[in-house]
C-alpha positions in Angstrom: -21.7 -11.1 -13.5 -24.4 -9.5 -11.3 -24.9 -5.8 -10.4 -23.5 -6.2 -6.9 -20.2 -7.5 -8.3 -19.9 -4.7 -10.9 -20.7 -2.1 -8.2 -18.0 -3.6 -6.0 -15.4 -3.3 -8.8 -16.5 0.2 -9.5 -16.1 1.2 -5.9 -12.7 -0.4 -5.6 -11.6 1.4 -8.8 -12.9 4.7 -7.5 -11.1 4.2 -4.2 -7.8 3.5 -6.0 -8.3 6.7 -8.0 -9.1 8.8 -4.9 -6.1 7.4 -3.0 -3.9 8.3 -5.9 -5.3 11.9 -6.3 -5.1 12.5 -2.5 -1.5 11.3 -2.3 -0.5 13.5 -5.3 -2.4 16.5 -3.8 -0.8 15.9 -0.4 2.8 15.9 -1.8 2.1 18.9 -4.0 0.7 21.1 -1.3 3.0 20.2 1.6 6.7 20.5 1.8 8.1 17.5 3.5 11.7 18.2 4.4 12.5 14.6 5.3 12.8 12.1 2.5 12.3 9.2 5.0 8.9 10.5 6.0 7.9 10.8 2.4 9.1 7.3 1.7 7.1 6.0 4.7 3.9 7.7 3.5 4.4 6.4 0.0 5.0 2.9 1.2 1.8 2.9 3.3 -0.2 4.3 0.3 1.3 1.7 -2.0 0.5 -1.1 0.4 -3.1 0.1 0.7 -3.4 0.2 -3.1 -1.8 -3.2 -3.6 -4.2 -4.6 -1.0 -7.2 -3.3 -2.8 -6.1 -4.7 -6.1 -5.3 -8.1 -4.6 -8.5 -8.3 -2.6 -11.0 -7.2 -5.3 -9.4 -7.5 -8.7 -7.4 -10.7 -8.1 -10.4 -12.3 -6.3 -8.6 -12.7 -3.0 -12.0 -12.0 -1.3 -13.2 -15.4 -2.5 -10.1 -17.2 -1.3 -9.7 -19.3 1.8 -9.0 -17.4 5.0 -5.4 -18.6 5.2 -4.7 -17.3 1.7 -6.2 -13.9 2.6 -4.1 -13.7 5.8 -0.9 -14.8 4.0 -1.2 -12.4 1.1 -2.3 -9.3 3.1 0.3 -9.9 5.8 3.0 -10.2 3.2 1.9 -6.9 1.6 1.9 -5.3 5.0 5.3 -6.7 5.9 6.8 -5.4 2.6 5.2 -1.9 3.1 6.6 -1.7 6.6 10.0 -2.9 5.5 10.1 -0.2 2.8 8.8 2.4 5.2 11.3 1.6 7.8 14.3 1.2 5.5 15.8 4.7 6.2 15.8 3.9 9.9 16.9 0.3 9.6 19.7 0.6 7.0 22.1 2.8 9.1 21.9 0.3 11.9 22.4 -2.8 9.7 25.1 -1.4 7.5 27.0 0.9 9.9 29.8 -1.6 10.4 30.4 -1.8 6.6 30.6 2.0 6.0 
């Protein structure tokens, strides 16, 4: 392992820590009255963190382009689905309530 690779892992790990601390600080200092907004923010933060882990620690950055696009778009689709669930669920399940 060379120094550049170790430095990349260190920067990715520090980025994950900073994202976690900033998200915690944000939710501790602000009062979000809507749980759907909080869920959307948390889904985006989780998607960003999963993308960092997949790209650097699971060696997705050395994968073929199609694999990168597939995995990262799947992560983005799941994050958007989770973030939009409070808005989508009433429309989808209204006939059953």
